[in-house]
matplotlib code that plots the C-alpha trace (Angstrom):
import matplotlib.pyplot as plt

x = [232.8, 234.7, 231.2, 230.8, 234.6, 233.6, 230.5, 232.8, 235.3, 232.5, 231.2, 234.8, 235.4, 232.1, 232.6, 236.3, 235.2, 232.4, 234.2, 236.7, 233.6, 232.3, 235.7, 235.9, 232.4, 233.4, 236.7, 234.5, 232.1, 235.1, 236.0, 232.9, 233.7, 237.9, 238.8, 239.5, 238.6, 237.2, 234.6, 235.6, 233.6, 235.0, 233.8, 233.6, 233.2, 232.7, 235.7, 235.9, 235.7, 238.7, 238.0, 237.8, 234.4, 231.1, 229.8, 232.2, 230.5, 231.6, 234.3, 232.3, 233.3, 236.6, 237.3, 238.4, 239.6, 239.4, 237.8, 238.0, 234.1, 236.2, 235.7, 238.4, 236.6, 234.6, 237.9, 239.5, 236.3, 236.6, 240.3, 240.2, 236.8, 238.9, 241.7, 239.1, 238.0, 241.1, 241.9, 238.5, 239.1, 242.3, 241.1, 237.8, 240.0, 242.9, 240.6, 238.1, 241.4, 242.3, 238.6, 238.7, 242.3, 240.7, 237.3, 237.4, 238.3, 240.5, 239.2, 239.7, 240.0, 241.3, 237.9, 237.6, 240.8, 240.6, 237.7, 239.4, 242.1, 240.3, 238.2, 241.1, 242.5, 239.0, 239.1, 242.2, 241.0, 238.6, 241.4, 245.0, 246.6, 245.6, 248.1, 245.8, 244.1, 247.5, 248.8, 245.5, 246.5, 249.4, 248.0, 245.1, 247.8, 250.0, 246.8, 246.1, 249.5, 249.8, 246.6, 248.0, 251.6, 249.3, 247.4, 250.3, 252.2, 249.0, 248.9, 252.4, 252.0, 249.7, 252.0, 254.7, 251.9, 250.7, 254.5, 254.5, 251.7, 253.2, 256.5, 253.9, 252.4, 255.7, 256.3, 253.4, 253.5, 256.7, 256.0, 252.8, 254.5, 257.3, 254.6, 252.9, 255.8, 256.5, 253.1, 253.9, 256.3, 255.2, 251.6, 254.3, 256.0, 252.6, 250.8, 253.5, 251.7, 248.9, 247.5, 244.9, 246.6, 243.5, 244.2, 247.5, 246.1, 243.2, 246.3, 247.6, 244.5, 243.4, 247.1, 246.6, 243.0, 244.8, 247.7, 244.9, 243.5, 247.1, 247.6, 245.9, 247.1, 245.9, 247.2, 247.7, 249.0, 249.9, 249.4, 252.9, 251.9, 254.1, 252.1, 252.3, 251.1, 251.1, 251.3, 251.0, 253.3, 255.9, 255.4, 256.2, 256.1, 257.2, 257.2, 259.7, 261.2, 259.6, 260.6, 261.1, 260.5, 262.9, 261.7, 263.4, 263.1, 263.7, 262.9, 260.4, 260.7, 259.5, 262.1, 259.6, 261.2, 258.9, 259.4, 258.8, 258.8, 261.2, 262.3, 265.4, 266.8, 266.7, 265.7, 262.8, 260.0, 256.8, 253.8, 250.7, 247.6, 244.6, 244.8, 245.4, 248.6, 247.1, 244.8, 247.5, 249.6, 247.0, 246.1, 249.6, 251.5, 248.1, 245.3, 247.0, 249.9, 247.2, 245.2, 248.6, 249.3, 245.8, 246.4, 249.8, 248.4, 246.0, 249.1, 251.0, 248.0, 247.6, 251.5, 251.6, 248.3, 248.7, 252.2, 251.4, 248.7, 250.7, 253.7, 251.5, 250.7, 252.3, 253.5, 252.6, 255.7, 254.7, 257.4, 256.5, 254.9, 257.0, 256.2, 253.7, 254.4, 258.0, 257.9, 260.5, 257.5, 255.1, 253.5, 250.9, 254.0, 256.1, 253.6, 254.9, 254.7, 257.4, 259.8, 260.0, 256.6, 256.0, 258.9, 257.7, 253.8, 254.2, 255.2, 252.5, 251.5, 247.5, 247.3, 247.0, 248.3, 250.7, 248.8, 248.0, 244.8, 244.6, 242.9, 242.1, 245.1, 244.1, 240.3, 241.7, 244.0, 240.3, 238.3, 240.7, 238.4, 235.5, 238.1, 238.1, 241.6, 243.0, 245.4, 242.4, 240.5, 238.1, 237.3, 238.1, 240.5, 237.7, 236.1, 239.4, 239.5, 235.8, 236.6, 239.2, 237.3, 234.2, 236.9, 238.2, 234.8, 233.9, 237.0, 235.7, 232.1, 233.2, 235.4, 233.2, 230.5, 233.0, 233.7, 229.4, 229.0, 232.4, 231.1, 228.5, 229.8, 232.3, 230.1, 227.8, 230.9, 232.2, 228.4, 228.5, 231.8, 230.7, 227.4, 230.2, 233.0, 231.5, 230.6, 226.7, 226.0, 222.6, 224.1, 226.8, 224.5, 222.5, 225.2, 227.0, 223.2, 223.5, 227.0, 226.2, 223.2, 225.7, 227.8, 225.3, 224.0, 227.7, 227.8, 224.8, 226.4, 229.0, 226.8, 225.0, 227.7, 229.6, 226.6, 226.4, 230.0, 229.2, 226.4, 228.7, 231.5, 229.0, 228.0, 231.8]
y = [15.2, 14.9, 16.7, 19.0, 20.4, 20.7, 22.3, 24.8, 25.1, 26.1, 28.7, 30.2, 30.4, 32.3, 34.5, 35.5, 35.5, 37.6, 40.1, 40.3, 41.1, 43.9, 45.5, 45.6, 47.1, 49.7, 50.7, 51.4, 53.1, 55.1, 56.5, 57.5, 60.6, 59.7, 60.2, 57.5, 54.7, 51.8, 50.0, 46.1, 43.0, 39.9, 37.0, 34.2, 30.4, 27.1, 25.5, 21.7, 19.4, 16.8, 12.9, 12.2, 14.4, 12.3, 12.4, 14.5, 17.6, 21.0, 23.4, 26.4, 29.4, 31.2, 34.4, 33.6, 36.8, 40.7, 41.8, 46.0, 46.4, 47.9, 47.4, 48.1, 48.9, 51.7, 53.3, 52.9, 55.0, 57.5, 58.0, 58.3, 61.1, 62.7, 63.7, 65.3, 67.0, 68.4, 69.4, 71.2, 73.1, 74.7, 75.4, 77.1, 79.2, 80.0, 81.0, 83.1, 85.0, 85.7, 87.0, 89.3, 90.9, 90.9, 92.1, 95.6, 95.9, 99.3, 102.7, 103.2, 99.1, 98.8, 99.4, 103.0, 103.9, 103.0, 105.0, 108.0, 107.3, 107.7, 110.8, 112.5, 112.7, 113.3, 116.4, 117.1, 117.2, 120.2, 122.4, 121.2, 124.0, 124.1, 123.0, 121.8, 119.3, 118.1, 117.2, 115.1, 113.1, 112.4, 112.2, 109.4, 107.9, 107.4, 105.8, 103.7, 101.9, 102.3, 100.2, 97.6, 97.2, 97.3, 94.3, 92.6, 92.8, 91.2, 88.3, 87.7, 88.1, 85.5, 82.9, 83.4, 82.5, 79.3, 78.2, 78.4, 75.9, 74.1, 73.6, 73.2, 69.9, 68.7, 68.8, 67.2, 64.5, 63.4, 63.7, 61.5, 59.1, 58.9, 58.3, 55.7, 53.6, 53.8, 52.6, 49.6, 48.8, 48.7, 46.6, 44.3, 43.8, 43.4, 41.2, 38.4, 36.2, 36.5, 39.5, 42.3, 45.9, 47.4, 50.6, 51.0, 50.2, 52.5, 55.5, 54.3, 54.0, 57.9, 58.9, 57.8, 59.5, 62.8, 62.1, 61.2, 64.7, 65.9, 63.9, 60.9, 57.4, 53.7, 51.2, 47.1, 44.6, 41.3, 38.2, 38.2, 41.7, 44.1, 47.4, 49.4, 52.8, 54.2, 57.8, 57.3, 54.4, 54.7, 53.1, 56.2, 53.2, 49.9, 47.8, 49.7, 51.5, 54.8, 57.5, 61.1, 64.5, 67.4, 70.9, 71.8, 76.0, 76.9, 80.5, 81.2, 83.6, 86.4, 86.0, 84.1, 81.5, 78.3, 75.1, 71.9, 68.2, 65.7, 62.4, 62.5, 59.4, 60.0, 63.5, 62.7, 64.9, 64.0, 63.7, 65.2, 62.8, 65.0, 66.4, 69.8, 69.4, 69.4, 72.0, 74.3, 73.6, 73.9, 76.9, 78.6, 77.2, 76.9, 79.3, 82.4, 82.4, 82.1, 85.1, 87.2, 86.4, 88.1, 91.2, 91.6, 91.2, 94.0, 96.6, 95.7, 96.5, 99.5, 100.9, 99.9, 101.4, 104.6, 105.0, 104.4, 107.3, 109.8, 109.1, 110.6, 113.8, 116.9, 118.7, 122.2, 122.8, 121.0, 118.5, 114.8, 112.9, 110.6, 107.7, 108.0, 104.7, 103.6, 100.7, 98.9, 97.9, 96.2, 94.1, 95.0, 94.9, 97.0, 99.6, 103.4, 106.4, 108.1, 110.3, 112.8, 113.3, 113.7, 116.3, 118.1, 117.8, 120.3, 117.3, 115.6, 115.3, 116.1, 117.9, 116.2, 119.0, 121.1, 123.5, 124.6, 124.7, 121.2, 118.5, 115.7, 113.4, 113.5, 112.9, 109.7, 108.7, 109.2, 106.8, 104.1, 103.5, 102.3, 100.4, 96.8, 95.7, 93.0, 91.8, 91.3, 89.6, 92.8, 93.2, 97.0, 97.4, 97.7, 94.7, 92.7, 93.7, 92.8, 89.0, 88.9, 90.0, 87.3, 84.6, 85.2, 84.7, 82.0, 80.0, 81.2, 80.1, 76.6, 75.8, 76.7, 74.7, 71.5, 72.0, 71.3, 68.5, 67.0, 67.7, 65.6, 63.0, 62.8, 63.0, 60.2, 58.1, 59.0, 58.0, 54.8, 54.1, 55.3, 53.1, 49.8, 51.4, 54.3, 53.6, 53.7, 54.4, 52.5, 49.9, 49.1, 49.7, 46.8, 44.7, 45.1, 44.5, 40.9, 40.3, 41.7, 38.7, 36.4, 37.2, 37.1, 33.9, 32.4, 33.4, 32.0, 28.3, 29.0, 29.5, 26.4, 24.4, 25.4, 24.2, 20.7, 20.3, 21.3, 18.8, 15.9, 16.9, 16.8, 13.4, 11.6]
z = [81.4, 78.0, 76.3, 79.3, 78.5, 74.4, 75.7, 77.8, 74.6, 72.2, 74.6, 75.0, 71.7, 70.9, 74.0, 72.5, 69.0, 69.4, 71.8, 68.3, 66.3, 68.7, 68.8, 64.7, 65.4, 67.6, 65.3, 62.8, 64.7, 66.1, 62.7, 61.3, 59.9, 59.7, 56.1, 53.9, 56.4, 55.1, 56.9, 58.2, 58.6, 60.6, 58.5, 61.2, 60.3, 62.5, 64.2, 63.3, 66.0, 66.8, 65.4, 69.3, 69.9, 70.2, 66.7, 65.0, 66.7, 66.0, 68.3, 68.2, 66.0, 65.4, 63.5, 59.8, 58.4, 58.6, 55.5, 54.0, 52.2, 49.5, 45.5, 43.1, 40.3, 42.5, 43.1, 39.7, 38.6, 41.2, 40.6, 36.8, 37.1, 40.2, 37.8, 35.9, 38.6, 39.5, 36.3, 35.6, 39.1, 38.4, 34.5, 36.3, 39.0, 36.5, 33.6, 35.9, 37.2, 33.3, 32.6, 35.5, 34.2, 30.5, 31.2, 31.3, 35.3, 34.8, 34.4, 31.6, 30.4, 26.9, 24.8, 26.4, 26.2, 22.6, 21.9, 23.4, 21.5, 18.3, 19.1, 20.6, 16.7, 15.7, 17.9, 16.9, 13.0, 14.3, 16.0, 14.4, 15.4, 18.9, 21.4, 23.4, 21.2, 20.3, 24.2, 24.4, 21.7, 23.1, 26.7, 25.4, 23.3, 26.0, 28.3, 25.9, 25.7, 29.5, 29.8, 27.2, 29.2, 32.3, 30.9, 29.3, 32.8, 34.7, 32.4, 33.0, 36.4, 36.1, 34.0, 36.9, 39.5, 37.6, 37.3, 41.7, 41.5, 39.2, 41.3, 44.5, 42.4, 41.8, 45.4, 46.5, 44.2, 45.5, 49.2, 48.3, 46.2, 49.1, 51.8, 49.6, 49.1, 52.6, 53.5, 51.1, 53.3, 56.4, 54.8, 53.7, 56.8, 58.7, 56.4, 56.4, 59.2, 57.3, 59.1, 57.1, 57.5, 57.3, 58.6, 56.8, 53.8, 54.3, 55.0, 51.4, 49.6, 50.7, 49.5, 46.3, 46.3, 47.0, 44.2, 41.8, 42.0, 41.0, 38.3, 36.7, 37.9, 38.3, 40.6, 40.7, 42.9, 42.2, 43.9, 45.5, 47.7, 45.0, 44.6, 41.6, 41.1, 37.3, 35.8, 32.0, 30.7, 33.6, 37.3, 39.9, 42.8, 41.8, 45.3, 47.9, 45.0, 43.7, 41.1, 41.9, 40.0, 39.3, 38.7, 35.7, 34.8, 31.2, 29.8, 27.1, 24.3, 26.6, 29.1, 31.4, 33.5, 33.4, 35.2, 33.8, 35.9, 34.5, 36.3, 38.0, 37.3, 33.4, 32.9, 30.4, 30.8, 33.3, 31.2, 32.8, 32.6, 33.8, 37.4, 38.6, 36.7, 33.2, 34.0, 35.3, 32.1, 29.6, 31.0, 31.5, 27.7, 25.7, 26.6, 28.3, 25.5, 22.9, 24.5, 25.1, 21.2, 20.5, 22.5, 21.0, 17.5, 18.3, 19.7, 16.4, 14.1, 16.3, 15.9, 12.0, 11.1, 13.1, 12.2, 8.4, 8.4, 10.4, 7.8, 5.2, 7.0, 8.0, 11.1, 12.0, 10.1, 6.7, 8.0, 7.0, 10.0, 12.2, 13.9, 16.5, 18.3, 18.7, 16.3, 18.5, 20.8, 18.6, 21.6, 24.1, 26.5, 24.9, 23.5, 23.8, 22.2, 20.3, 22.6, 19.9, 19.9, 23.5, 23.8, 20.6, 20.2, 17.0, 15.5, 15.3, 11.4, 11.6, 8.0, 4.5, 2.5, 4.6, 5.2, 9.5, 9.7, 7.6, 9.5, 7.2, 7.9, 11.9, 10.6, 8.7, 11.7, 13.6, 11.3, 12.1, 14.8, 12.3, 9.7, 9.4, 9.1, 6.8, 9.6, 11.8, 9.8, 8.3, 12.4, 13.6, 16.1, 18.8, 17.3, 17.6, 21.4, 21.8, 20.4, 22.8, 25.5, 24.2, 23.6, 27.2, 28.7, 27.2, 28.5, 31.6, 31.2, 29.8, 32.5, 35.2, 33.0, 33.0, 36.8, 37.8, 35.5, 36.9, 40.5, 40.2, 38.4, 41.0, 43.8, 42.3, 42.1, 45.4, 46.8, 45.5, 46.9, 50.4, 50.2, 50.3, 51.9, 54.3, 58.0, 58.3, 62.1, 62.2, 60.2, 62.5, 65.7, 64.5, 63.8, 67.6, 69.1, 67.5, 68.5, 71.8, 71.9, 70.7, 73.5, 76.3, 74.8, 74.9, 78.5, 79.3, 77.6, 80.1, 82.9, 82.4, 81.7, 84.7, 86.5, 85.1, 85.7, 89.1, 89.4, 88.5, 90.3, 93.4, 92.3, 92.4]

ax = plt.figure().add_subplot(projection="3d")
ax.plot(x, y, z, "-o")
ax.set_aspect("equal")
plt.show()
């Protein structure tokens, strides 16, 4: 009888264990499309028999541990490159936006406006006393100034938009760090009895993956289950504690209010280590200001050169030339005509010798279109503008190329990770068939043991 009871006990353990294993497989199948889900396996082991059992026979099977099929090395590589992808994506989007603004979208663009401006001076040289030609010079100068003003304003607006992105990223980092910390508390509480909180760990890993696209992170977990998430040299998450980022606003030399991130407890700046934040800050604080400075240099060269030549000429009454451009606006955003000339077109200094019919000084100003300037490295104003447009296009093209390469690399890393962690329906169904057969066999053993037991009882 004791051996029959042992047979029943072994079969019973097989039924319960394989049923649990099928539950795990079913859970995998149910979550085949769940983001961040890691497939699970129930490790089985022989159930040791007691010393009283004949010959030391085993007592069936039992579940040993629930295993998440995941490798930390794959996660570490993926998250590192995910930060690179986040940075590349933001750089690509933002630099394409800068290219769209700088790349002559208006009518006229800066290049065309420069050509029209110098052409109007050449026309005035032929008819220096004609008021319509004088007004054409002023109108073309005003259009050029307006186009540069507009371009500067559009680039400033893009910096403000990037500022909003910094604020968005700061809020997202705070939100995800707080949620990761709360999940850590729940995981530690759930695993006190030795049970693996697989789904809670999946939820935390998914948040860490998402955070890694915003800023570069690294994680570790010690033997006691304390989880830490590092950015740079500081742990944003340290067990059940986490740091919070503040949004700090500062005004730059142009008067634009810029947002930076700092640690709430120390006030020290939060350093971007890759990710979207790094990409946004690089464009906002380095690339775009450099292009705007180049644009200001062009505007300053235009003001200085045109004003210098205009001072050397004489107006219709033989008086020396005034400033053509307002010297207070030696930048793309501040460029404007001298109001005295706008009100008195006769004050345009087209003559070199003071004669009403002389247009040599107007011709000299028109010739600036083909004159290399020392302040521009020997380039003409048009060449300086063309170089700025070209560099902006190269920036955007390089960003697009970097993005394509990074996307391919991250996709390859994710495929490697998913080959281990992802749910494969064909594989899961094959495993379930094995588990179903094992379950059915255990049920058959119980049926046989029950029949044998009944035979023994009938004999008694």
